[in-house]
Each structure stands twice: as C-alpha cells, then as structure tokens.
N, C-alpha and C positions, 0 to 999 in steps of 0.2 A: 806375136808370141816369141818369147825367148827360146833358143835351143836348150835342150835339157841334157845334162851329164849325170849319169848314175854311178855311184861308188859301190862296187860289189867285191866281196871277198869272204874268206872264212872269218870266224870270230877272232877278235883281238889282234888285228893286223894294222889298226890305226885309221879306220875309215872315218870315224867321228872326229878324230884329231885333224885329219886332212880336210874334212868338211868345214870345221871352224877356221882352218888356215885359209881356205879358198874364199869363204864368205866374210872373213875378218870379224867374226862374232864368237860368242860362246853359247850359241843356241843348242848345240848338240851336247848331250851328257857324255862325259869322258871319264873312264875309270879303268884301272888295270884288270878288273874282273871281266872275264869273257862273257859275251851275251848281254851286255848292258842295253844296247840299242835293239829294239824289236820292231817298231813301226817306221814307216817312211817319214823322213823329215826333209822338207824342202827349204831352200835358201837361194840367194842370188850372189854370184861372184861379180864384183864391180871393179875390174882393173882400171887404172887411170888411163885416159885417152885411148881406150880400146873398147871393143864390143862387150856387152854384158851377157852372161848366160846363167841359166838356172842349174842348181846342183841338188841332188837328192841323196841323202844319207840312208843307208839300209842296214838292217841287222845282219849279223854273220850267218853265212850258210853253213850249217853243221852237218849236212848230209842225212838228216832225219826227216821223215814225212809225217810224223805224228806229234801231238802235243804242241807246246809252245814253240819248240824248235822247228817243227813242220810249218806252223803258221808264220814264223819269222822268215823261213825260206820262201814261202809263197809271196810274202810282201816284197822280198828282195828281187824275186824273179819278175814280179809285176812291174817293178821300177825299171829293171833292165829292158823289158820288152817295150816300154813306152819311151825310152830314152833315145836321143839322137847319137849319143856316144857313151860307151861304157868304159869306165876306168877299173880295170881288174887289179885290185890291191893285193900285194903279197908281202910277206915279212922277210926283209933282207938278212936279218940275224938268224932266223931259224931255217931259212932255205925252203926249197920246194917240198911239199908234202903230198900225200895221196889225195887229201881233200882238195888241194889246189888243182890237182890233175882232173878230178871229177868236175869241179866248177868250170875249168877251162873247156872240157868236153861239152858241157851244157851250153856255154857261151857260144861255141862254134855252131851249135845247132840252131841258135836263135838268129844267126847271121847278122847280128848288130855290129857296127864298127867298134872295135875294142882296142884299148890302149893299155899296155902293161906298165904298172907303177910299182917299183920296188921301194918299199918304205922302210924306215928305221935304219938308214945307212950311215947315220952320224957316227964318226969314229971308225968306220970301216973303209976298206978299199972299194970304191964304187965299181971299178972294173971287175973285181972279183965277185962282188954281189950280183952284177948283171950277168956274169958268166954262169952263175949258178942256175939261172933261168933261161939260158940260151937254148936249151932243148925244147922250149915252148914254141920257138920259131917266130917270135914277134919281131917285126921290123920297127914298130913304134914302141919304144921302151925308154924309161927314164928312172933314175935313182933319186929319191928325195928323202928328207927327214921332216915330217909334218910337225913334230914337236918343236923343232928349231927353225922352221921355215926355210930349210935349205932346199934349193931346187924348185921352190913353189913358183917363182916368176917364170922360169923356163918351162915348167909344166903348163902354166896358163897359156903361154905363147904357142906351144905345140897343140894344146887343146883347141884354141881358136882357129888354128890352121886346118883342123879336121872337121870343125862344126859347120853346118850349113848356115846361111844367112838368117833363116827363120826356122823355128821349130814348131812342133804341133802340140807339145805337152803344156798343160796349164801349170802356172806357178803363182806364188803369192804376189800381190801387188799392194801398194800403199794408198789405195783410194780412200780418202777420208770419209766417203759416204758409206763405207762398210760398217755395219754394226758388229762390234767385237764382243762375242759371247763366249764366256768360259764356263765349262761344266766341271763343278767341283763337288767333293763329297768324300765319304769314307771309302775304303777299298770295297770293290765288288758290289756296288749299288747300281751298276748298269750304265756308267758314263760312256764307255766305248760302244756298247750296244746301241745306245741312243744316237750317237754320232753316225754310226754305220747306217742306222735306219733313216736318218735324215738325208744322208748322201746317196742311199740306194745301192751301196756296194760295201764289200768287206775292206774298208779303208783302214780301220784300226783292228788290232788283234783283240778279240773279246773272248774271255775264258772265265770259267767258274773259279779259277785259282785267284785268290786275292793278290793284288800287287802286280797284275799282268802289265799294266801301263806304267812305265818308269819315267818317261820324258813328257814334256808338254809339247803337243803337236798341234800346229795351226793348219786349218784347211779352209780355203775360200769356197763359198757356195752362193748360188743364186736361187731364190725361192719366191715365186709369185711376183717377179719383177724387182725384188729387193736384194741387195748384196749383203752378205754376212761373212764374218770370219769366225769359224768355230774352233775353239781351243779345247782339246781333250787333255785332261791333266791326270797326274798320278793321285791315288787315294791318300788322304791324310789320316794318320793314326796318332795315338797319344805318344808324346815324347818318350815316355817310359818304355814303350814297346818298340821303339826305333833303335835298332842295334847296328844294322849294316850301313856302311858309309854311302853305298849307292842310294839307299832309301833316303838318307839325309839330304843328298844332292837333289833327289826327286822332289822332296818337300820344298826345297829352296826354289826350284823351277816352278812348282805350283804356286807358291806365294808371289813369285814374279809375274806369273800369268794373271793372277788376280789383280795385281797393280796395273797391268797393261790393258785389261778388258774394260768394257763399258757396262756390261750387264753380266752378273754372276748368277748362273743357274745352279742352285744348291740342290743336289739330288738326295732324297731320302728313300730308304727301303720300307715300303708299307708293311711288309711282313714282320719287321723288327721294331717298328715304331720310331720314336724320336729318342736317340741315345745321347749321353753326355758328349760323345765325340761329335755328333751332329751339331750340337750347340756350339762346340769349339770351332767347327768349320764355319758356321754362321758368324762367329766372332771375328774370324780372319777377314771375311768380306766386309763386315761393319767397320773394322779398323781401317780398311783401305778406302771406305766411303763409296763402295760400288753399289749400283742399283741391284736389287735382288728379285729373283723369282724362285720360288720353292717348288720343285718338281717331285711329287710323291710317286715313285716308280713301283711297278709290280702290283698296281691297284686291282688289276683284273683277276689276280689269284686269291682275293679275299672273299669270304662269304659276307652276307648282309650283316650278321652280328659282328664280325671282325671289323667291317667298315665303320659301324657305329662306334665301336670301342676306339678305333684309330682316330676317328674324327674328334672324339672327346679328348684323347691324348694330345692331338695336334693343337687344339684350341687352348689347352692348358700350358703346354711346354713352349709354344711358339708365340706366347703373348707379348714377348719383348720385341718381336718383329711383326706385330699385327698389321702394319702398313704394307707388308710384302704379300703379293698374291700367291696362293697355293693352288697348284694345278695337279690333278690326278691323271697319270699317264701310264702307258705300258710301252716300254722301249722295244720289247720283242714284237708286239703286234701292231704298234704304231697308233694306238688310240690316244686321244688327247693332245696330239701334236699341234693341231690348229689352235687350240686354246692356249697351248704353251707359247707359241709364237705371238699370239695376240697379247699375252701378258708381257712378253719381252719388249714388244713395240711400245706398250704403255709405260713400262719402266724406263725405257731408253728416252722416250719423249719427255717424261717428267725430269729425268736426271740432266738432260742437255737443254732444257728450256731456258731462254734468255729473258731476264726480267729488266724492267726499267726502274730507275730510282723513284720516280713518282708513285708507281703502283706499290712498290715495297714500303715506302714511307706511309702511304695511305692505309695499307693493311696494318702497319704497326700502330697507327693512330686509332683505328677502329678497335683493335685488340686491347689497347690501353684504356679506351673509354668504356668498353664493355666490361673489363675486369682490371681495375688498377692494381698495381703491385701492393703487397701487404706491408704494414708498418713493421720495421725491424729496428729495435733499440731506439725508437723515437725518430727514425729516418725513413723516408719514402723515396724510392728510386724514381727518377724522371727520365722517360724515353723521349728524346727530342726529334731525331730523324734517323732514317735507315737507308741503306743502298745495297745492291747485290755485289758480291765479291768474286764468286767463281761458280762454275757449274760442274756437275758430275763429281761430287754431289752439289746440289744447290746450297750456296753459302751466303748468308746475309750478315752485314755489319750494322749493329745498332749503336748509335752514339747517345750519350746522356750523362746524367750525374748520379752519384751514389749507386751505380750499377752493381757494386760488390754486394749490396744487400739483397739482390734478387735471389730468391730461393730456387731450389731445383724444381719444385713443383710448378713455379711460375714459368720457368724456362721450358718445361714440358708443355705447359699451356700455350706458350707462343709457338712452339713447334707444331702442335696439333692444329692451332688456328691457321697458321700459314699453309699447312698441308691441306686443310679443308677448303680454304679460300681459293688457293691456286690449283686445286684438284691434283695434287701430287700423289702418284701411286707408285709403289715399288722402289722408292729411293729414300735414303736418309736425308735429313735436313739439318744443317749446321748453322750455329749462330756465333758471331764474334762480338763481344761487348767491349766498347771503348769509352772510357771516361775522359772528359776534357780536363786538362791540367789546370791547377790553380795558378793564375799569373803572378800572385803575390807570395807564393810559397817560397820560403828561404830569404825573403827580403825584409830587412829591419826598418821599422817605421821611425824615421829620424824627424824630431820636432824642430820647427823653426823658432826664432826668438819670440814671436807673437804667441805661438801655441804654448811655449814654456811659461810666459808671463800669465796667460790665462789659466794654466794648470796651477800655478802658485796661488792665484786669487781663489780658485775653487778650494784648494787645501785649507787656506786661512778661513774661508767661510765655513767650511765643515768643522774646523776646530772651535770656532766661536760658537757655533750652534751646539 
C-alpha cells in the first residue's frame, strides 16, 4: 500500500490547486469561491525515479459543526486521522488567522506527523512569508506557489523524506478488472446516500440540500469477491438553471465521469416520477454509449396506488431505453441493492462482450433472410458481410451495396435482432454501414478502333431501317 498524505487547511488556501500540482492532473475542482471542495478526493503523486505516494484533497475546515460546513470538517478530519503525513496548508498572502490557530491546535491533538506549507507565495518575499508563521513552531516548513508550480519539487522531496516505506491507507488503483460504475442523475435523488450505503460508512456528504456534491469522486470497493470503482457525481440540471461557474465546472466533471465509466446507473426519484431532466440525463449517457441501469430510488416510501401509477409512467416515458433494466431500490434502507448489482453485472457483460466475425456475419445473414430490406425508389440494399468494430458499446460494421437506402425502421430491426440473438441487456448497440466504392467511377470509357467501326456499322444499319 502507498503511504498517504492529507492536505488540510481552512477554505480557499489552495489545497485543490496543490492536489492537482502534486498529481499532475485536473481531477480536483478549483475555483476562487471558498468551500468548493467538500468530499475527500484521492489521487497518486508519481515523481520521476522516486517513490509514489497517495494524496487526499479535503474540504476547508470552517470551524463549524453543523450543516454542510460541519460535514465537510468531519470529512477533512477523517482524512487527517488516516494519513501517514498531514500537510497543513496556509495562505502566505493573508497571513495567519484565528481559524488557522484552531486547526493547528486540533492537529496537535491528533499527534499525526505534520508539515507546514505556506502557499500563494509567488511575487512575495518567501522569508517574510515564512516568518509570519514562525510562531507556530514548525521545524518542517516550506513556501510554495501551487498555481505556478514553484517549490513543488522541493516539497515532494521533503515529503518523501518524512513518509514511511509503506502506508496503511487505501487508494485508487488502475486494475482493469474493476467495473467502473458512475451514479448520475438530477440533484437530490440520493446518489451520495447510495454510495455511502454501499461502502458502509459516511464516505460522501449526503444532505437534503440539492447540489451538495460538487465534484466527481471515485472510490474503490470490493463486494462479493468482485472489484468496483464507484464514481459519485454532481447532479445535472437544465442549462437555463445553471448560473454559478462552480456548477458549470461540476457538470463538466460529471460528463467526463460518464465518458470514463463502463456502466452508468441513472437514479430517478420515485416520488417525483420521470421528469424531462431525467430524460436529458439519460440522453447524456446514451450519447457517450455507456451501458445503462436505471435505479428508481425512494421506492419504499410509495403506497400501492402510487407504485402502480409510477410503473405506468415509467413504461411510457422510458420506452426509448426499454433495453435498460429498471431496479427499484431504497438507498436509505438498502433494499434492492443485490438486484442493482446483478443488473450492473449483466449490463457490463453485454457491453464488453467480444464477438467473432463469423458469428456477426451469420447473424446478419439470418436477419436479412428473415426480413429483407424494403424497396426504396426501385433499389434494394444488399448486406454482404459484417464484423465487430468495438465494445462498450458493441459496435458492428456492415458492408454491402445501396446501404443508403436502408430506412430507420430497418436499422432498428437490425438492432433489436442483434440484441435478441446475442442476449444483450442494458447496453446500446451501434451499427456502421459501409458501401463498396464503384471501381469504374470517374473513368471514361475510351473505344478502340474495332469498337468505333462496329458502332458506325450499327448507326448505318439503324438509319437504313
């Protein structure tokens, strides 16, 4: 296991910027607005020719114990308590504050090894910036500028000197056998609550306030001997209702998470039914070609009559994704989770299944013989052979002639036929139609002398007749 370094400090001191600088990524959401980060975000620092170590970004400790600020503080403290080394981040431009004093007093009670990092020192006298915090009594202190990567290499060297060879904290790995599952949906449909229920701990901040989750957070998990990477995402709203720049960045991170996952679990609120925004969220997953599982949350809070009405509404409004399995769950009480994971496994197996050219061509021939393409303007398309092109989603290339005349209804017939023949559940199916080029296109037919003489005789014969 890699040793773990926790970034701790008050809001808006540059923890997320330092996290991105250490991991050389843009995984952490960065904005000038204080309190953007709320949940713990893990990454790995990989310096060249040196040991790697894990880094956890935390939300700013605001000195409050209630509401979202209190939940963010608890997440930051949990990260510090599990870390092998704590980087206490302070603002070199604003100097020491009473909140910094309170955080330092708490850090000393935890008895965790702590390193003082004075950030935002670009354009300042580094010695003067360090002298501002001399009263804290740290022997391990360094001045950096995360935004300009000043002092980052020196910080990494000093951190490695303080870290043990092996750590005890878990961090993300890149095992390809992990099933990447992203939980997406409108705000306040229970995504973070479901992730916490699956992990068995308060890993994500869950609140009745819409928009609590702002960043896409990935957590590795093992369940029944199988490995998963769960990605909790920010809620997606209509573009017309998105005003804050932070929320726009959150949406970008969510769309990126959809692109990176293998199975997208689209969560709906059973008490509100299927809204237009739910259909838009489904559209994002379809555009990315991800396997789909629809989780209808808060099912336990409905009466029998409400369940009947909701079932009717679901069958009508989700007809365009009828191939996706719908599972009724309760994120709060944990009901339906076994069925949810069974649906995730089926969708993942269908999306990543590898096909051979022979079985794909045979399926195309059977579909063609059972239902030939219709005649369009006197022409009939001919399907000659097919082969697989990609997986996740399954993509097939069909070669033939006059394929431009294929109607949308016949393409849907092919999709449904392939889905039924190969038992594909929970994944979209895509087709690419390629026509063979005409080898004589653009070439002029030049007659030889014998052909010219024959043509003249035919013309004279026609004139005499």
